[in-house]
N, C-alpha and C positions, 0 to 999 in steps of 0.2 A: 504494500499499500504506500501511497505518497500523500503526505499532508502538505498542502500548499497554504502558505500564510502571507506570501509577498504578492500583493496585487489582487489576490482573491483569497477566500477562506473556505477550503473544501477538502474533503477526503476522497481520494481517488483509488481505484483498484483496477487491474487489468481486466478487460472484457474478454468474451470468447473469441472475438476477432482480433484481439491484441490491442485494441484501442482502449484508452482509459475510460472507466465508467464512474460517474460521481455517486458516492455512497452517502455523503452527508454534506450539507451546507452550513452556513453560519448560524449556529444554535448552541445552547448551553452544553449538550453532551460533547459537541466537538470542541468547545472552549475548554472543557475539562480535560479532554484527551490532549489537546495542544499544550496546555500548561504542564501536564505530567511529562509529555514527550520531550519538552524543553528543559524540565527541571534537572538538576544534577542527579545522575544515576537513574533518571526516569522514575522517581519515587517521591510521593507527596502524601502528607497525612490527611485524614478525613476532615479533621477540624479545620485545617488550613483551607481545604477546598470549600468547605461550608462557609467560612468567612469570606472567601474570595468571590463566590458566585451567588450566595444567598444572604447577603449582609442584612437584608430587610426582614428576615425571618428569625423567630426565636431559635435558640440553639438546637433544641430537640426537633422542631419542625424542619430546620435546615438540614439536619442529618438524615431525616426521613426522606426529604426531597432528593438528597444526594443518592440514597439507595435506589430510588425510583429512576433517577437519571442513569445510574450505572446499569440498571436492568435494561433500560431503553437502548443504551449504547451496545450492550451485548446482543440484543435482538437484531440490531441493525448491522453490526460489523463483526460479531463473534466475540470470542474471549481475548480482546486485545489488552485487557487489564487483569491483573491478579490481585485479589484481596489478601493482604498479609497483615491480619489484625487490624491496627489503626491506620495502616498504610495501604495505598493503592500504587501498584508498580506495573510498568510495561511488561507484557508477557514476552514480547520480542521487540527489538529495535524497529522503529518506523522511519522511513525516509522523510525528512523534512527539508523543504527548500531553504528555510532559514539557516539550518545547520550547514547545509551545502554551501551557502553563500559565505558564512563565517569561515569555513575551512578554506575556500578559494581565496578569500582575502588574506588570511594568515599565511598561505603558501605562495602568495604573489601571482596567482592565476587570474589576472585581472579581466581578461576577456571572458573567462567562464563566470566570474563573479558578476560582470555586467549583464550577461545573458540570464543568469539565474534571478537577478532582482527584477521581478515583474511588476513591482509597485510597492506601496507602503504596507508595513506589517499590520495584518488584521485591522484594516481600516473601515470595514463595514459591519462591525458587531457592536451592539449595545443591548442591554436587557435590564429589567428591574432587578435590583439587589446585586448587580455585578459591577458596581463602580470600582471596587479594588482591582478586579481583573482588568477593567478598562484602563485604569491608571498604570498597571504593569504594562499593558499594550503600548500606552503612550511612551513610556520610558524605553521600551524595546524599539518602537518606531523611531524615536529620536536618534538612538544610537545607530541603528541600521541605516537610516537615511544619511546620516553624516558620513558613515563608511562608504555608502554608494556614491555620494558626491566626491569623496576622495578618489575612489576608483575611476569615476568618470573623468574627473579633471586630469588624472594622471594619463589615462588613455588618450584623451584629446591632445594633450601636449605631445605624447609619443607619436600620434598620427599626423600631426600638423605638416611634417616634412614629406612623408611618403604617401599618405592617404588622406589628404585634406578634406575630400568630400565626406568620408566616413567621420572625420573629426567634427565637421560642421553638423552632421546629423546627431551625433552624440551631444554636442554642445547645445543644440537646439532643445533636446530632451532635458538637459540640465537646467537650461534657462526657463523652460516652461514650468518646471517643477518649483522653481523659486524665482518668479519674476522680480523680486525685490533686490536680488543680488547683482550689483553693477559689475562685479568681476566676471560673472558668468555671461552677461550680455556682451562684455568686451571680448571674452574668449570666443563667443560665437561669431562676432564680427571678424575677428582675426582669422578664424577658420574659413569663413566665407571668402575673405580677401584672397587667402592662399589657395582656395579652390577655384579661383577665377570667376566666382559668381558676383560680378561687380554690381548689378542691379540690386540683388538681395542684400549685399553688404551696405549699399547706400541706404536702402530702406530701413534696415536694422539700425544703422547709425542715426538716421533721422529720428526714429522712434526712441532710441536711447537718449538723444539730446532733449526731446520733448519731455520724456519721463524724468530726466535729471533736473530739468527746469521746474517741473511740477513738484518733485519730491525734494528739491533743494540739495541735490547731490553736487559735489564738486568733480568736474571732469578732470581726470588725470592726464599726465603727459603721454602715456601710451595710446589712449584714445585719440588725443589730438594728433599724434603722429599718424595713426591709421587713417584718420579723417582727412588730414591735410595732405599727407604725403602718399598714401596708398589708395584710399577709396576715391579721392577726388581727382588727383592729377599724377601721382607718382607711379613708380613701376608697379604694374599689375600683372599677375599671371594670366596667360591665355590658355586656350583649351589643350594645347600640346605640352603644357607644363612649363614652357619657357616664359620668363617675364618680358613684358613689353616695356621698353625704356624710351623716355622722351629724348628726342635728338637735341643736338646743341642749339643754342640761340642763333637764329638767322635774322638779319635785318634789324636787330635791336642792340647792336654792339655799342653805339654811341650812347643810347639811354642807359645801358647797363654800366658803362664806364663812368658816366656822370654820377650815377647813384653811388658807385663805390668810392668815387672821389669825395663826395659829400660826407659819406659815413666815415671815411678815414680822417676827414677834418674834424668831425664831431668827436670821435674817439681821441683825437689829438688835442682836444681842449677848446676848440672854437665853438661859438654858439651854434645850436642846432638849426634844423630847417624843416619845412613841410614841402613835400613834393606830391602833386596830384597827377597820377598816370591815367590818361583818358584814352578811350578807343571804343570801337564798336564790338559787339559780342563776338568772341572767338578770335580776336586780333592778336592775342598773346599777352594780355595784361597779367594773368595768373602766372604764366610761365616766367615772365620777367621778374615778378615779385618773389617767386619761389627760388629762382636761381640766385637773385640778389641776396635774399635772406640766408640762403645756405652758405654763400661766400662770406657774408658778414659775420656769421658765427665763428669764423676763424680769427676775427679780430678781438681786441681786448675790450669787449662790451657785452651787453645783454641784448637778446633778440626775442621779440614777442610777435608771433604771427596770428592774426585773427581773420575771420571772414563773416560778413553779414549774411544772414540766411533769409531767403525769400519767405519762409514760413513764419518769420518773426517780424515782418515788415510793419504789421499793425499792432505790435506789442511794444508799448512805450518803454524805452531804456533797455531793450533786450540786448542790443549790442554793447551798451555801456556796461551792463551787468556781466557779460562775458569777459570784457576787458578787465574789470575790477577783480573778477575771480582769478584771472591769470596774473594780474599784477601783484596780488597779495602773496603769491608764491615766490616773489623775487626778494633778494636781500634788501633790507631797509624799509620794507613796507609796513612794518609794525610801528614806525615812527610817527604815524599820523596822530593828530590830536583826538581826545575822546569824543569831541563834537563831530568830527569827521568820521570817526568809527561808527557812531550812531547812524550817520547818514548812509554809510556804506553797507551796514547790515540791513537797513531798511530797503536798500536797493537789491541786495542778494542775501536773503536770510541764512543761507549756508555759511556765510562768513561769521556767524555767531560762534562757530567753533574756533575761530581765530581771535576775534575781538569779544572775549567772553563777558566783559562787563558793559558792552554796548546796549543801549536801549533805544530802539527806533521810535520815532514819533511821527504823527501825521502832520502834513503841511499842505498849504494851497499849492495849486499847480505851478504858478509862477515862481513862488518862493522855493518850491521843490527843485525846479530847473536850476535856480541860482545855487542852492545849497549842494546839489549833486555835482554841479560843475566845479564848485569850490573844492569839494571833497576829492574829486578826481585830480584836480590840479595839485592838491597837497600830497596825494598819494604818489603822483609822478615826481614831485620834488623829492619826497623821501626815497624813492627808488633810484633816482638819478644822483642823489648824494653819494651812493655807493659806486656806481659805474655808469658810463654812457649807455643809453637805451635806444635801440631801434624798434619802433613800433610800426608794423605793416598791417594794413587792413585792406582786404580784398573785397570785391563786390559791394562797394559802398552804396551803389544804387539800390540795393535791397535793404539798407539800414532803415530803422525806424526814425521818424522825424525828430523825436526827443534826443536820441543819441547823436544825430547829425547836428543838432543845435549845440550840444555840448562840445563836439569836436571842433566846431567852428570857432570856439572860444580859446583854443589852445595856442594861438599864434604868439601871444605875448610870452607865454611860458617857454616856448621853443626858442625864442630869441635870447633867453637868459639862462638856459640849461643845456647840458649835453644830451639833447633829445632830438632824434630824427624821426619824423613821421612820414610814412609813404602810404598814400591812399590810392587805390585803384578803383575806377568807376567808369560806367558808360556815360555817353553824352546825353542820354535820354532824360536824365533827371538833374536839373540844375539845382544848386544849393550855394549857400554862402560859405566859401572856403575860409580857412584861417587866414589871417593877415599875413602878407609877405609869402604866400604859397607860390611855389614855382610849378608850372604846368608842363608836363611831358606828354605830347600827343603822339600816339602810335598810328602811323599811316599804314595803309594796306601794303603787303609785300609786292615787290616787282616780280615779273615773270622769272627772272633769273634766281631770285631768292625763293620763290615757290618751288622751283626745280631743285634747289639745294636742300630745302626742307623735306621734300618728298624723298629725295635720295637718302637723307639722314634717317628717316623713318624706316625705309626699306632695308637699310644696313645696320640698324641699331641692334645691339646684341641683347 
C-alpha cells in the first residue's frame, strides 16, 4: 500500500490490472493511520491518539470512538495495525510519500525529491475534535514546504546553464506557491532570460515592478541588471542557445565622445552638466546611454541608470520614487536632514527601513512638489559629497508630469556639484528642461552607417 500525504491525502493499493486503487480518502481513520505510520517506530499510545483526534470528547467516550475507528479501519484495509495493550503499532511498514521525500532530501537526490513532492502535506483535512492533529499537520507542512523550496531553488540554479527552460518551469512553480517572495520572482525572470523567452521575461519583470511598487519592496541590483541590461537591451539568448550581442556604436561617435569628455571633467572636479539626448523612436538613444554609462563606470565616480516606464506615466512621482530608492543605496545618502527623510519616506514608504524615525505627513499638492524637490536636491548633495555622480534617465517621454517638474529644477544644483545628468527623450513631448541644459540631437543614420550597423549585427558573436 501507498499512503499519499503530499498534495493529496489517500491510501492506495495495487488493483488487479496493476493500476492503483483508492482505498480511503481524507477522514479520521486515515488520519490515525498516517500519524502512526509517521511516528517513531510506527507506535502510538491510545491516550495520545484520543487526545489528538477526539479532543472535544470526554476521555472515556474518546477511547470508545477510537476503538470504533480502529474497527472501521480494519474493515476497510485489513489488519494494518496491531493492538499492543495501550499502544497501536503498524503491522508492517507502509510506503509513505513523505518518508520518501525526506530520504531523497537527506541523500541529495534532488530530482527525485522534486518529483515526489506533489503538494503540501495533508492540506485538505479538518474535523471536529482534531485540532491537535491539524496543528501537527501545520508544523509538518511548514517544515516540508521549506525543504521543498530549498530543493527547488537548488535545482533551478543547477539548471540555469544547461537546461534553462526546465529551470524556468520549476521557478514558475516556486513563484506560484509563494507569490510574496521577491527572490523567487527574480529567479523566474532570470531563468526566462536565459531560456531566451524575452517576451515572458519582460512581462514577468513588469508584473514584478508593479507588485514591488504596491508592496513597497525595494528592487535590488540584480533585478535592475536583468531589467536594464538583459531583458530590455543587452545580450539575450536566442533559440540556438547563443547570445545575441549588440554591435558597436555606429554614427554616434561624436555624441559618445562629448559625453565622455563632460563626465571626465565632472569627475575631475569641474561643475556638472545636464545633457538632453533627443531623437525619434529606435534612433539609438538607449544604446548611446547604455554604452556611455558602461564606460563611465570605469571612472572614479558613481553611476545610476534609471528608465521611465510607460505604465507609470499617470502615476505622480513614480520616476522620482525610483530615483530616490536607488539613491539611498549610495554612500552619503543617510546624511539628509530629518525633515527631508520624512518627505522621502512619504514618497517611497519602503524607505522607512532606512530612515526608521521618519514620520511622513500630508501636504497640499503645490507644497508637496516644493518639498519633494527640496528633499531630492538635499539627497543629491549628500551623495555627491562622497563622489561625483552620473545620473542617466532613459525614456523620459514616459515620465509622469510631477517627476518631470522636479527634474526641471535640478539645473542650479548641477552647476554647483560634481553631478552630471543625461536625459534621453523623444521629441514628441516637450517639457521645461533644467537651466543650462545642452541638447544632443541624434539624426537618422546615413546609408553607409546603416550598412555598417547591419554588418555588425550579422557578425556579432
